[in-house]
Backbone bond lengths (Angstrom), bond angles and torsions (degrees), N, CA, C in turn:
res aa  C-N    CA-C-N  psi(-1)  N-CA   C-N-CA  omega(-1)  CA-C   N-CA-C  phi
1 M - - - 1.430 - - 1.527 107.28 -
2 Y 1.319 115.45 136.10 1.457 121.40 -177.24 1.523 110.13 -123.51
3 K 1.310 116.27 148.69 1.464 122.55 171.77 1.524 106.18 -127.60
4 L 1.333 116.04 126.14 1.457 119.50 -177.55 1.520 111.10 -144.36
5 P 1.333 116.54 153.92 1.465 119.83 175.57 1.530 110.68 -63.05
6 K 1.322 117.02 142.40 1.470 121.07 179.56 1.520 111.94 -54.67
7 K 1.338 116.96 -32.27 1.468 120.22 -178.95 1.534 111.64 -63.47
8 N 1.331 117.88 -16.99 1.475 121.76 -179.32 1.531 112.99 -96.95
9 H 1.327 116.54 9.11 1.466 121.50 -177.09 1.533 112.71 -54.61
10 D 1.325 117.10 -53.88 1.469 120.16 -176.61 1.528 111.79 -64.35
11 A 1.321 116.89 -39.17 1.467 120.22 177.93 1.527 110.06 -63.55
12 M 1.336 117.31 -38.69 1.463 120.54 179.18 1.513 111.04 -67.97
13 L 1.322 117.74 -38.80 1.464 120.54 176.79 1.530 110.98 -58.14
14 K 1.316 116.19 -46.32 1.466 120.81 -179.97 1.530 110.69 -63.30
15 L 1.330 116.55 -43.69 1.464 120.11 179.10 1.523 111.22 -64.92
16 A 1.308 117.65 -40.65 1.463 121.46 -179.84 1.533 110.31 -59.45
17 K 1.314 117.27 -41.53 1.474 120.68 178.50 1.519 110.98 -64.12
18 R 1.311 116.66 -38.48 1.471 120.39 179.04 1.531 111.11 -68.93
19 F 1.340 116.59 -40.93 1.464 119.96 176.87 1.516 111.15 -64.99
20 Q 1.325 116.40 -41.70 1.459 120.15 179.46 1.532 110.34 -58.81
21 A 1.313 117.11 -45.29 1.467 121.09 178.93 1.526 110.86 -62.80
22 L 1.315 116.86 -40.77 1.467 121.27 -179.59 1.530 110.77 -63.40
23 Y 1.312 117.19 -47.90 1.466 120.39 -179.14 1.527 111.76 -67.53
24 R 1.300 117.68 -38.47 1.477 120.15 177.64 1.525 111.00 -66.95
25 K 1.310 116.65 -34.42 1.468 121.61 177.16 1.523 110.53 -55.48
26 Y 1.325 116.69 -35.59 1.460 121.18 -176.14 1.524 114.06 -101.24
27 G 1.332 117.87 7.10 1.455 119.70 168.06 1.509 119.44 108.63
28 T 1.343 118.83 11.10 1.462 117.58 175.39 1.528 108.41 -65.71
29 E 1.327 116.65 143.18 1.460 120.06 179.43 1.522 111.21 -70.72
30 S 1.321 116.28 -39.23 1.464 119.91 173.01 1.520 108.94 -157.67
31 W 1.301 115.32 151.41 1.468 123.78 179.05 1.517 105.08 -142.03
32 E 1.327 116.29 106.88 1.451 120.89 -175.18 1.523 110.69 -126.35
33 V 1.324 115.66 151.54 1.454 121.42 177.60 1.531 107.79 -127.41
34 Y 1.331 115.08 136.51 1.453 121.84 179.55 1.521 108.79 -123.62
35 Q 1.330 115.20 141.09 1.461 120.74 176.93 1.523 108.45 -103.99
36 L 1.312 117.14 133.28 1.461 122.36 176.69 1.523 108.41 -60.69
37 N 1.327 116.99 126.91 1.463 118.79 -176.98 1.521 113.35 -109.89
38 S 1.344 117.38 -0.43 1.456 120.46 177.71 1.520 109.44 -150.31
39 R 1.302 115.62 137.40 1.463 121.03 177.17 1.524 110.88 -94.60
40 E 1.313 116.41 0.65 1.462 121.10 -178.25 1.525 110.68 -74.91
41 A 1.320 115.19 154.11 1.463 122.22 174.71 1.525 107.97 -140.07
42 F 1.313 115.60 148.40 1.460 119.59 176.44 1.520 109.65 -62.85
43 E 1.311 116.07 154.38 1.459 120.83 178.20 1.530 109.26 -54.98
44 G 1.321 114.88 132.53 1.457 120.16 -178.86 1.511 113.58 88.03
45 S 1.338 117.57 -0.83 1.469 122.87 179.73 1.524 109.50 -115.41
46 T 1.310 115.43 166.32 1.463 121.93 176.87 1.522 108.40 -119.38
47 S 1.310 117.63 135.26 1.462 120.76 179.31 1.533 110.37 -74.26
48 I 1.302 115.29 152.43 1.460 120.46 176.50 1.522 110.15 -60.63
49 A 1.324 117.09 -39.35 1.463 120.75 179.54 1.528 110.90 -58.72
50 S 1.324 116.51 -40.57 1.467 119.94 178.08 1.522 111.06 -67.92
51 T 1.312 116.55 -41.98 1.465 120.69 179.98 1.520 111.02 -59.60
52 L 1.322 116.66 -37.65 1.471 121.84 -179.62 1.523 112.54 -88.81
53 S 1.326 117.35 1.62 1.468 122.23 -176.42 1.526 111.32 54.97
54 A 1.332 116.38 40.08 1.463 121.56 178.79 1.522 109.69 -79.13
55 S 1.314 116.20 125.85 1.459 120.72 177.91 1.526 109.63 -76.81
56 T 1.316 116.81 171.97 1.466 120.52 177.94 1.529 111.37 -69.01
57 N 1.329 117.43 -11.90 1.470 121.83 176.66 1.524 111.87 -94.54
58 E 1.341 116.81 9.72 1.457 120.96 -178.93 1.525 110.92 -124.05
59 E 1.318 115.05 154.50 1.456 122.58 175.65 1.525 108.68 -111.68
60 V 1.332 114.78 152.37 1.457 121.31 175.22 1.524 107.29 -118.26
61 W 1.325 115.67 128.96 1.458 122.28 -179.61 1.527 108.97 -123.64
62 V 1.324 115.72 149.18 1.463 121.48 176.37 1.523 108.13 -125.17
63 E 1.309 115.63 131.48 1.470 122.31 175.88 1.522 107.26 -102.40
64 V 1.338 116.86 132.45 1.461 122.04 178.17 1.526 107.89 -126.72
65 D 1.325 114.76 118.18 1.469 121.45 179.02 1.527 108.51 -109.76
66 H 1.334 115.55 145.08 1.469 120.63 176.28 1.524 108.91 -125.34
67 Y 1.332 115.12 136.32 1.457 122.52 178.39 1.526 108.24 -131.77
68 K 1.307 116.03 157.14 1.467 120.72 178.71 1.525 110.43 -57.58
69 D 1.317 116.10 -43.84 1.459 121.99 -179.88 1.529 108.15 -165.23
70 K 1.319 117.36 -179.40 1.462 121.53 -176.86 1.530 111.66 -63.04
71 K 1.319 116.92 -37.22 1.466 120.44 178.61 1.531 110.41 -62.02
72 A 1.328 116.18 -43.71 1.470 120.41 178.44 1.524 110.13 -64.33
73 R 1.331 116.89 -41.08 1.463 120.67 177.83 1.517 111.06 -59.60
74 D 1.324 116.01 -47.86 1.464 120.47 -179.92 1.522 111.52 -60.30
75 S 1.319 116.47 -39.11 1.468 121.62 179.61 1.530 111.16 -66.05
76 V 1.332 116.44 -45.42 1.469 120.98 179.93 1.529 110.17 -63.57
77 V 1.319 116.71 -47.95 1.469 120.31 -178.05 1.531 110.35 -62.44
78 A 1.326 117.39 -41.11 1.467 120.39 178.70 1.527 110.72 -62.32
79 A 1.323 116.77 -41.98 1.465 120.72 179.57 1.528 111.00 -65.89
80 V 1.335 116.66 -42.64 1.462 120.83 178.90 1.527 109.90 -60.92
81 M 1.325 116.95 -43.28 1.468 120.82 -178.94 1.529 112.29 -64.36
82 Q 1.311 117.64 -23.57 1.465 121.74 178.21 1.532 112.24 -89.19
83 D 1.324 116.82 -13.60 1.464 120.49 -177.79 1.529 109.47 -68.23
84 P 1.329 117.32 133.29 1.463 120.28 -178.61 1.538 114.70 -61.46
85 D 1.315 118.10 -24.34 1.467 121.21 -178.93 1.524 113.08 -85.53
86 A 1.329 118.10 -17.76 1.466 121.62 -171.91 1.530 112.73 -63.29
87 G 1.313 118.06 -44.55 1.462 120.69 -177.96 1.514 112.32 -60.21
88 A 1.321 116.20 -43.71 1.467 120.09 179.38 1.528 110.98 -65.43
89 L 1.334 116.86 -41.09 1.465 120.12 178.65 1.526 111.27 -62.66
90 M 1.322 116.25 -43.13 1.466 119.94 -179.98 1.526 111.02 -65.45
91 G 1.319 116.74 -37.29 1.461 120.34 176.21 1.514 111.78 -64.43
92 E 1.336 115.96 -42.24 1.470 119.68 177.51 1.520 110.78 -62.09
93 M 1.338 116.22 -43.21 1.454 120.08 -178.42 1.527 110.50 -63.74
94 A 1.308 117.89 -43.55 1.463 121.00 179.62 1.532 110.57 -59.48
95 G 1.325 116.96 -32.90 1.457 121.13 179.54 1.517 113.73 -74.97
96 I 1.320 117.69 -13.83 1.464 122.89 -178.84 1.529 111.12 -90.80
97 F 1.335 116.99 -26.70 1.462 120.84 -178.64 1.519 111.39 -62.13
98 S 1.309 115.43 160.16 1.459 120.55 174.05 1.526 109.49 -61.59
99 P 1.329 117.89 144.75 1.469 120.56 -179.92 1.529 111.96 -54.27
100 G 1.334 115.49 134.11 1.458 121.40 178.46 1.512 114.90 80.06
101 Y 1.334 117.73 1.04 1.461 121.84 -177.47 1.520 110.02 -98.02
102 S 1.322 116.77 140.34 1.456 120.55 170.89 1.526 107.82 -123.92
103 M 1.308 116.20 154.47 1.446 122.99 -176.83 1.531 110.40 -59.57
104 I 1.318 116.86 141.07 1.462 122.57 175.03 1.530 106.84 -100.84
105 M 1.324 115.61 129.21 1.471 120.01 -176.50 1.515 110.43 -126.34
106 G 1.323 115.91 157.32 1.458 122.53 175.09 1.512 109.44 -165.42
107 E 1.309 115.61 156.63 1.455 121.12 178.25 1.523 108.06 -118.23
108 F 1.317 116.73 128.48 1.455 121.83 -176.50 1.517 109.90 -121.46
109 N 1.324 115.84 148.20 1.455 122.69 174.39 1.514 108.87 -111.44
110 P 1.335 117.45 146.68 1.464 118.68 175.63 1.531 109.96 -67.32
111 V 1.309 115.64 148.38 1.465 119.76 179.10 1.521 110.19 -118.75
């Protein structure tokens, strides 16, 4: 999950396409990014934007990767980390995030 200033929207789109190509190069089944399109929440719920303390001048994005299994994920991530372009891409992405923000990550299993 990413939080970034709205002014960085176009730069993030370009970076997302480059990351998607990099991960697909090494075998991820899919690598998708979604932008939060509503800050509303049902009564009794909390919006993701509120949870992340995202201001109205910030966007919230979620990256969803799919792999065949954990072994495939580990293999893809290891290959990406060895790719000469990966470090520069990660540095660019860190520079696009809102100040003081770091990426939120988690691993989920289907139920």
